[in-house]
N, C-alpha and C positions, 0 to 999 in steps of 0.2 A: 139625879140618877134615873135611868130608864126613860129619859125624855128623848124626843127626836126633833131634829132641826133641819131647816133648809136655809142655806146661805148663798146669796148671789155674789159673784165676783170674789171667789175665795182662793185664788191661785197665788196671790202675792200681797205684800203690803199689809194694810189694815185688814183686808178680807181674810188673808191667811192667818193672821194672828187671832182673829175671831174664831176661825175654825179650830185652831190649836187650843185656845182657851176653853171652848165648849167641850172639846174632847177630853181635856184634863178634868172636867167636872163630871165626866161620865155620860155625856150626851152623844147620841148617835147622829152623825152629821152627813147630810147630802149637800155638796157644794157645786154650784153651776157656774161655768165659765168656759171660754173657748179653749184655754190651755190649762193643763193639769197643775202646773207648779211642781212642788216636791212630790216624789213618788209616795204611794201608800206606805211602803216600808219605811221611808224617811219620816213621814208624819207619825207613824206608830212609834218609831224610835224616840221621837221628840216628846211624845205625850204619854207613852206607855199604854196607849189604847190598843184594844184588840183590832185586828184587821177588818172584821165585819162592821166596825163602828164608823168607818169613814168611806164615803162613796163620792167619787168625782164623776159628774155627768157633763159631757161636752155640750155646750149650749150657747148659741149666739143670742145675747140679750137684745140685740138690735132687730131680731126676727121674732115678731110677736107670735106667729103661728108655731114656730119651733119651741118657743118658751111654753106656750099652752100645752103642747104635746108632751114636753118634758115633765111638766107639773102633773099632768094626767097620769103619766107612767108612775111617778112617785106615789101619788095619792091612791092609785089602784093597789099598790103594794102595802102602803102604810095607811091604816085606817085612822091614825091619830098623829098629827104633827103638832108639837107643842110650841115650837119656836120658829119664827121666820125673821131673818135678818136680810134686809135689802141694802147691800153694800155696793153693788155694781155701779160704776161711774166712769165717765170719760170726759175729757176736755177737748175742745176744738176752738182754741182761743183766737181772738182777733177783734179789732175795733169794728163796731157795728156797720160803719160805712163800707167795710171790706168783707163783711161776713156773708157767706153764701147761704142759700136756703138749706143746702145739704148740711153745712156745719150746724145750723140751728136745729134742724130736724133730728140729726143723729144724736146730739147731746140730750135733747128733750126725750127722745125715744128710749135711750138706755137709762138715763138718770131718773126719769119720772114715769114714763109709760110702763116700763118693765115692773116698777113697784106697784102701779095700779093693777096690772095683770096678776101678779103673784098674790097681792092682798085680796083681790076679788075671789080668786080660786081657793087659796089656802084659808083665808078669813072665813069663807063659807063653812069649811070643815070645822074650823075652830069654834065658830058660833054654834054649830050643831052639837059639838062636844062640850060646849059651855066652858071653855077655858083655852088660854093660849097667850103668848107674848109675841108682839111684833115690834121690832126695832128697825127704824129706817135711818140710814146714815146720810145726813145732809152735809152742811159745811157752814162755817161762820160767814162765808161769802154770801150765802142765802139770807143772811141777816143784815150784813153791812153793804153788800154790793162790791164790785171790783171792776175797775176800768179794764176793758179788753176781754171781759168774761160775761157779757150780757146773757149769753145762752146758758152758761153754767150756773150763774147766779139765779136766773129765772127758774131753772130746773130744781135747784136746791130750795129756793124760797117756795116754789110750788109743792115740793115734797113736805115742807113744814106745814103748810096749810092743809094739804091732803091728809097728813097724819093726825092733825088736831080734829079734823072732821070725822075721820075714821074712828078715832078714839071715842067720840061721842056716839057714833053709830053702834059700836060693838061693846060698849061698857056694860049694857044690860045682860050681855051673854058672858060676862067675866073674861073678856078678851081685852088685854091691855095693849095700847099702842103708844110708843114713845120715839123720840128722835134724839140722836147723838150728832152734834155738830162739831167736828174737829176743826182746829185751827191749822197752823203750820206743823206738819208731822214729817219727821225724817223718813223718807222713802227712797227708792231707787232714783226717782226723778229729782228729788232735792239733793241727792248725793253728788250729782254732776255740776251743781251750781258753783260758781267761783266763790272763794272765801269771803270776798268783800260783800257779795250779795247775801251770803249767809249771815254775816255780821250785821248787815242792815236789817235783815229780818228779825234777828235776835233782839235788836234795840227796840223793836215794836212790842216785844213780849215782856210783861212784868217779871216772869220767871227767868228771862234772859237765855232761853234755849228753845229749840224745837222739841215738840213732843215725840214720843216713841209710839209706834203702831200698837204695841202691847198695852200702852196706857189707855188707848181708845178701846181696845178689846176688853180690858178689865171692866170698864163702865158698861159696855154692851152686855157682858156676861152677868153683871149685877142686875141689870134691867130685865134680863131674861129669867132671872131666878125668883124664887118665892120670897127672897129678902125684899123685893121691890113690889110686893103684892098689892100695895095701895098707891102705886104711882102709875098714872096714865095721862096722856096728852101733854107730856112735858118735853121741853127741848133742853137738853143738857149739853153745854159747851165744854169741850175738852181742848182748851186753847192757851193754857198757861196764864190766863187772865187778860188776854189781848182784847177781848170784847167784853166790856162790863156794862 
């Protein structure tokens, strides 16, 4: 209760479920993304939160200058941010022999550089206030690799190494930094896959099903809470046992 959070990429999928989960716990949430997703009225209806508790700010995470200005605006208004969740992520898949510099640069910029910028700015405030929780959303692909996703895997593996290093830097200031690495999660993108592809994916997962976005959000919310007060520098997979 009475905590404030910034979530990047909160308009749909895992990001939206994180926003909804935090709101249900009484956290005031600023979520940054290019599109709003559900209206404020719809979000409040889903969570029974008061309208003042949720704020969408249009922001292109691929634009570092715009992201910096957006964060400055929030931090000028809010003297204490308790929670930061870096969820924003994109894919630009392709075999490396056919991958353009732009495909590489865009994925690294949104998935990794944006987290560096938000952690640098918000982490400074958290360190000054001697408390806070940062959760970065990676992927099991950052652990195992995946053909056709060298850019995405590099960004998520980089995010894991970045988070572990940051956890060591900020621990003395009581700021915790953890990573959640989802596996196959049912989203709008996976919904359009043919049934035989979905069946093939499920065969790779010991629990024999894709995860739900809210199952990832539940872990994120736990890590942001005081229940996880002695957890930092961890990578928690939410993958149905796919990567053990």
